[in-house]
C-alpha positions in Angstrom: -85.8 11.9 91.5 -85.9 8.1 91.2 -82.3 8.0 92.4 -83.2 10.1 95.4 -86.1 7.7 96.2 -83.9 4.7 95.9 -81.3 6.3 98.1 -83.9 7.1 100.8 -85.2 3.6 100.7 -81.7 2.2 100.9 -81.1 4.3 104.1 -84.4 3.0 105.5 -83.4 -0.5 104.6 -79.9 -0.1 106.2 -81.5 1.4 109.3 -83.8 -1.6 109.6 -80.9 -4.0 109.2 -78.7 -2.2 111.7 -81.7 -2.2 114.2 -82.3 -5.9 113.7 -78.6 -6.7 114.2 -78.5 -4.5 117.4 -81.6 -6.2 118.8 -80.2 -9.7 117.9 -76.9 -8.9 119.7 -78.8 -7.6 122.7 -80.9 -10.7 122.9 -77.8 -13.0 122.6 -76.0 -11.0 125.3 -79.1 -11.2 127.6 -79.2 -15.0 127.1 -75.5 -15.3 127.9 -75.8 -13.1 131.0 -78.8 -15.2 132.1 -76.8 -18.4 131.8 -73.9 -16.9 133.7 -76.2 -15.7 136.4 -77.7 -19.2 136.7 -74.2 -20.7 137.0 -73.2 -18.2 139.6 -76.4 -19.0 141.6 -75.7 -22.7 141.5 -72.1 -22.2 142.6 -73.3 -20.0 145.5 -75.8 -22.6 146.6 -73.1 -25.3 146.5 -70.7 -23.1 148.4 -73.3 -22.4 151.1 -74.2 -26.0 151.6 -70.4 -26.8 151.7 -70.0 -24.1 154.4 -72.9 -25.5 156.4 -71.4 -29.0 156.2 -68.0 -27.8 157.4 -69.6 -25.9 160.3 -71.6 -29.0 161.4 -68.6 -31.3 161.1 -66.6 -28.9 163.3 -69.5 -29.0 165.9 -69.5 -32.8 165.9 -65.7 -33.0 166.1 -65.7 -30.5 169.1 -68.3 -32.5 170.9 -66.3 -35.7 170.5 -63.1 -34.0 171.7 -64.8 -32.6 174.8 -66.8 -35.5 176.2 -66.8 -38.6 174.2 -65.2 -42.0 174.6 -65.5 -45.2 172.7 -67.4 -46.9 175.6 -70.3 -44.5 176.4 -73.4 -43.8 174.3 -72.3 -40.3 173.4 -75.9 -38.9 173.2 -74.7 -35.4 172.4 -72.6 -36.5 169.5 -75.4 -38.7 168.1 -77.9 -35.9 168.5 -75.5 -33.4 166.8 -75.0 -35.8 163.9 -78.8 -36.2 163.5 -79.4 -32.4 163.8 -76.6 -31.9 161.2 -78.3 -34.3 158.8 -81.6 -32.6 159.2 -80.1 -29.1 158.6 -78.3 -30.4 155.5 -81.6 -32.0 154.3 -83.5 -28.7 154.8 -80.8 -26.8 153.0 -81.3 -29.1 150.0 -85.1 -28.7 150.2 -84.7 -24.9 150.4 -82.2 -24.6 147.5 -84.0 -27.1 145.3 -86.5 -24.4 144.4 -83.7 -22.4 142.7 -81.5 -25.3 141.6 -83.6 -28.3 140.8 -80.7 -30.6 139.9 -79.0 -30.1 143.3 -80.4 -33.4 144.4 -78.1 -35.2 141.9 -75.1 -34.2 144.0 -76.6 -34.6 147.4 -74.9 -37.9 148.2 -71.6 -36.4 147.4 -72.2 -33.8 150.1 -73.2 -36.4 152.6 -70.0 -38.3 151.8 -68.1 -35.1 152.3 -69.7 -34.7 155.8 -68.9 -38.3 156.6 -65.2 -38.1 155.5 -64.6 -34.8 157.4 -65.6 -36.4 160.7 -62.7 -37.5 162.7 -61.6 -41.0 162.1 -62.3 -42.1 165.6 -65.9 -40.9 165.3 -66.4 -42.9 162.1 -64.9 -46.0 163.8 -67.1 -45.4 166.8 -70.2 -45.2 164.6 -69.3 -48.2 162.5 -68.0 -50.6 165.2 -69.1 -49.5 168.7 -72.6 -48.0 168.3 -74.3 -51.3 167.4 -73.0 -52.9 170.5 -73.8 -49.9 172.7 -77.3 -49.7 171.1 -78.0 -53.3 172.1 -77.0 -52.6 175.7 -79.2 -49.5 175.9 -82.8 -49.8 176.9 -83.8 -47.0 174.7 -85.6 -47.6 171.4 -85.0 -44.0 170.5 -81.3 -44.4 170.7 -81.4 -47.7 168.8 -83.4 -46.0 166.0 -81.0 -43.0 165.9 -78.0 -45.3 165.6 -79.8 -47.3 162.9 -80.6 -44.1 161.0 -77.0 -42.7 161.2 -75.5 -46.0 160.1 -77.9 -46.2 157.1 -77.2 -42.6 156.1 -73.4 -42.6 156.3 -71.8 -46.0 156.7 -72.5 -47.2 153.2 -70.0 -44.8 151.6 
């Protein structure tokens, strides 16, 4: 009789141990899956911002190819660069809610935008826009040029 009671208690004990092990494994698996999901979300956010930057760079390069020269103010190009910057900024604001540390790599994305612009656009912004801005009677254009140069030229 005592042997039977010990045997029953042993089964109960082993059942409890197996249950605890199963629950522990499930919790560990859940934590690993959560971490992997967070990493996938972060990667998706970075890829979406990268895609947005590529599209905006293409837009700027197309505008430059169609109508721009080194001598005119290129209002459409300047406007497109400013709009691109605002869209990228809003993307970071939006995605920051799900990925708080995205701001740590924000300057790398701006550098990516700047380096993907055609070389002649970068030369135009660095060398020609200050001269053109001085000749313009528009304070808005001067401010836009100053903003663009402060955002990108320091890379």
